N, C-alpha and C positions, 0 to 999 in steps of 0.2 A: 706234104707234111703229115708225119704220123703223130698222133696224140694218144698216150695210152691213159685211159681214165681210171681213176682209183677203184672203181668197181670191176674193171677189167684186169687188175692185177691177180696174179696166181699166187695163192697163200700156201706156204710151206711151214711145217714146225719140226724143230730139231733142237735138242739140248735145252729146252726150256725157253726157247726163243721163237718168235714168229717173223718169218721173212715174207714180205710182200713183193714179188717179182714183178717190175715193171719192163725191163729191157734184158733180152737175152737172144741168142741165136734162134730159139724157138719162136720169137717174137719178131724176127727179121734183122736183128743186129749182127754185124759181121765181126766188130771189134770190141764192143763194151757190153757190160752187164751192169744192171743197177737195180737196187731193191731198197724198201724201207724196212728197217729191222725194229722191232718191238721187244723190248727186254723188260720182264716183270721185276718188280723189287725182290731181292732175295735170290736172283739168279747168279750162280757162280759159273762162268764159262768154262768150256773145255779147251785146254791148251792145244794148239795145232799149228803146224808149220804150212804156210801158204806159198803156193807155186807162182804167184802173180802178185804184183803191187795192189794194194787196197786203200781207198781213202774213205774214212767214216766221218761224216759231218753230223754232229749230235743236234737234233732238231729239238728236243725236249728233255728235260731231267739232266742226270749226269751219271757217267759210267767210270769204272777205273779199268784202263788198258794195261796190259802187260805185253811189252814188245821186246823180244829178246832179253827178258828179266827185268826190264826197266819199267816201273809202274808209273802211271800218271792219272790224275782225275781230269777227265774231259767233260765240260759243261756245254748246255745248249749255246750254239753258235760258234763252237769251237770244233776243231778237226784234228783227226789223228791220221797219220801216214803209217802205213805198214809196208815195209819193203819186201820184195819177193825173196823168198827163203827165210824169212823171219818167223820165229815162233811167236804166236800171238793168243792172247785170251782176253775176253771182256766180261767183266762182272757188273752187276748193278746191285748194289747194297746201299743205295742212297736213301731208301725209305719211300721211294715213289717210283712210278714206271719211267722208262726211257725210251726215246725213240732215235733212230739215226738213219741217214740216207748213206748207202754204201755203193761205191763205184769200183769196178775192177774191169780187167780184160777177160776176153773169152778164153777158156781152157784153164780156169782156176781149178785147182785141185788142194785138198787140205790133207796133210798127214798127221795122224793122231799119234800120241805118245807111244802107243803099242805097235807102231809101224803100219797100222791099216791106213788105206787111203779112201777118202771119199771124193766123187766129183758131185758137188751140190747140185740138186735138181733145179735150183733157181738160177744157174748159170748156164744151163743147157738149152 
């Protein structure tokens, strides 16, 4: 059994959010990636198109998601599903911090509005 302790999670920062990577190929996973996402109040997410399905379970606070132009408020204890190929953005304008647990499959890429593509380091 492999246990990844919180202090062993690898921290990455991008677009005003902090990603704590727990599970990725660099940590021995062949199929899944998982991280805890921290989004400070006032963060407006960067729209991007995802190459893999993602599931976001909000752990604390609340966020606003935009998935293919449809917006929704997602609160602690609720989950949002982002289909592969969907355009996605996540904002936190709730007045307090928010955290979410995110899971996807290995190979996730994000294409930004300008056509540039990133392979996030927390899925490598």
